[in-house]
Phi, psi and omega in degrees: 000128184227136173241137176219134178220162182281120181287136176069029183294329178299319178293327177298315180295322179293320186279323189248348185087163187301313188295308183289320180297317178298321178296321179293319178293316181300324178298321177295318180299318179300316179299312182295321177299316182295324179293318179302314179296322181300328183257024173076021181261185181216130175282122178283313177191162170249137183236098184065247180259015187243142175250132176244122186215163175245146179228156191290333182200173185298321179300317179296325178298313179294316181296318179294317180298317180295317180294321176302310182299317182297316183286323176293321179298332182273354179296148181296145175287136180246116179049049179066016179249121180258130180279151180213155176234161172237141188229139173224141178211158179207139181259134178173180181285149176228161174259123179257131181205125178053047179063021176233167179231149183219170172119180185298323180298318179298314181297320182289322176297318178297323178296321179296317177296328182291333180266352179284154171247176180305135182076003180263153170236122182238138177215182181262154178299322180298327177288317179301322182293346178270354185275159173294153185305323183297318179285324179300328181292344180267016178237161176212136179291136183234337185192167170238124185248142171279127180240131181306131179091354180252132179290322181252157175295151179261125178286128186246141179234152173249140175271126179269104186248345180263137180299129177074016183292134174266133184250129174272164184278350175208140183276146179304326182293344177276339187246334182284149176291145178296155180299144184281087178239158183214138173255122180252129180242137179233122179216129177052040177081355180255140182247137174228157180222157178230119184222333184289146178302137177061021178274165183205162173214151178250138178246137178168186183283335186292142182295342180280349181290147178294327172237109182272125180238099185280045179273132183296340179273350182276146174281167183299314173236085195283314185211163181228137174243130178223150176268128174235117187055241181251027182231159179241131182241133177258125180242123176279135177223037190249181174273319187261356178091163177242128184258127186229138175228107172288147184304127179083004182235161180290155178294139175240158179242125176261128176232098185058037182232174180237156172214145175275126178276132178215152180063227179241161177176190182223158175213157176219147184260110173092356180201165178297147179303322183289341182288329182211077183305330181293341181262013182284138173256125178262142179223156176210131174266123182244147176111000000 
């Protein structure tokens, strides 16, 4: 299981504007997709600037991750801005359902991507131990991380993919505080926010939800918003879908899908925003 995303994509949107930044991110996505296919893998989905994919074995994971980094590194510089990606992967069993994958392996791979910084490839020691000796030699153990739901710390390794690369014993992203960002939600005159690292909230009709939306079209636990690194992702888990409109963009419909929230926008649970303006949830990403 491998996750790869464009490092600093928020800054790209700030510096270049939506149209050019999206084109720069999309070029990276095309490169990563082609590499996944080259090594016998399959892209499960793209989430904003992130690719989520499966590969047949641990060796393919390392080779694909290295090839991704090499090809992204070779992309032309745009207005003195060089693009970079961060990659995390872990090998293990997954649950496949409706063209999606779930399970502990997925969560651990996402965690590896979460501790990587731009130009880094991070994986687990257990994955490295499955590789052929030649590939194993291009990795080095760097830390042991506490992972939610795991009794023991997970040994983490970095893949050395650049010629002459010097490796430190711990990556800055493991020790630095996350960027100070906040998601503010406004519904029916009440404001809520999400700011803590790895925090989440559920939206829906059920009284147990952090944001209760008593809309008859909403499911009991309709959608989930969670912070991953310095970004916020909205995941639909409903019957009728979640309708989202980023500021300046057309309305989209999520059906058991995810989207990265950025800038300002609106959302509605179970129906188009225009169908019931009073039930609209407004959001803004700050920081």
